[in-house]
C-alpha positions in Angstrom: -23.7 -5.4 -25.3 -23.9 -8.2 -22.7 -21.3 -7.1 -20.2 -21.4 -7.5 -16.5 -20.6 -4.2 -14.8 -19.6 -3.7 -11.2 -19.4 -0.2 -9.7 -18.0 0.7 -6.3 -18.0 4.1 -4.7 -20.0 7.1 -5.7 -19.2 10.3 -7.5 -18.3 13.3 -5.4 -19.1 16.8 -6.6 -16.0 18.9 -7.1 -13.9 20.9 -9.4 -12.9 17.9 -11.6 -16.3 16.3 -11.8 -16.6 17.1 -15.5 -13.2 15.5 -16.3 -14.0 12.3 -14.5 -17.3 12.2 -16.4 -15.4 12.5 -19.7 -13.2 9.6 -18.6 -16.2 7.4 -18.0 -17.7 8.3 -21.3 -14.5 7.8 -23.3 -13.6 4.5 -21.5 -17.1 3.2 -22.2 -17.0 4.2 -25.8 -13.6 2.4 -26.2 -14.9 -0.7 -24.5 -17.9 -0.9 -26.8 -15.8 -0.1 -30.0 -12.5 -1.9 -29.4 -12.9 -4.6 -26.7 -14.8 -7.7 -26.2 -15.2 -7.9 -22.5 -17.3 -10.0 -20.3 -16.8 -7.8 -17.2 -16.1 -4.2 -16.5 -15.3 -2.7 -13.1 -15.6 1.0 -12.3 -14.1 2.1 -9.0 -14.9 5.7 -7.8 -13.0 7.4 -5.0 -12.9 11.0 -3.9 -10.2 12.1 -6.4 -9.6 8.9 -8.4 -11.5 6.8 -11.0 -10.5 3.4 -12.3 -12.2 1.6 -15.2 -11.1 -1.9 -16.1 -12.3 -4.4 -18.6 -11.3 -8.0 -19.4 -11.6 -7.8 -23.2 -8.5 -6.0 -24.3 -7.2 -7.2 -27.6 -3.8 -8.8 -27.7 -2.3 -5.8 -29.4 -3.7 -2.6 -28.3 -2.5 1.0 -28.1 -3.8 3.8 -25.9 -6.9 5.3 -27.6 -6.3 8.9 -28.7 -9.3 10.2 -26.8 -7.8 9.1 -23.6 -4.4 10.6 -24.6 -6.1 14.0 -25.0 -7.9 13.6 -21.6 -4.5 12.8 -20.0 -3.3 16.2 -21.2 -6.3 17.9 -19.5 -5.7 16.0 -16.3 -2.0 17.0 -16.4 -3.0 20.7 -16.8 -4.8 20.5 -13.4 -2.0 18.6 -11.6 -3.6 15.2 -12.1 -2.8 12.2 -14.2 -4.6 9.7 -16.5 -2.8 6.4 -17.2 -3.7 3.3 -19.1 -2.2 -0.2 -18.9 -2.8 -3.7 -20.2 -2.0 -6.8 -18.3 -3.3 -10.3 -18.9 -6.0 -9.1 -21.2 -7.3 -6.5 -18.8 -7.2 -2.9 -20.0 -7.2 -0.4 -17.2 -7.8 3.4 -17.2 -6.9 5.2 -14.1 -7.5 8.9 -13.6 -6.5 11.0 -10.5 -7.1 14.6 -9.8 -4.4 16.8 -8.4 
């Protein structure tokens, strides 16, 4: 896929490292399967990860893989949310 990707920040080892890795994998899979973006941004902070792409279809629903990951984040006191605005689909995960 020809997609410009910008990444800011760097992963920080910690107890939720695996969960954040799963979010990146699931978000990437969804981008490649369901979106047609020209740009993707990944912002990494100590306990927060945001993945956004500008290729969200006009009618989209939260992918089921992300819904299952949201349950895992909730179990450790965190959150995983998705939103769509002006064609940009954003996944935001935060550890508790």
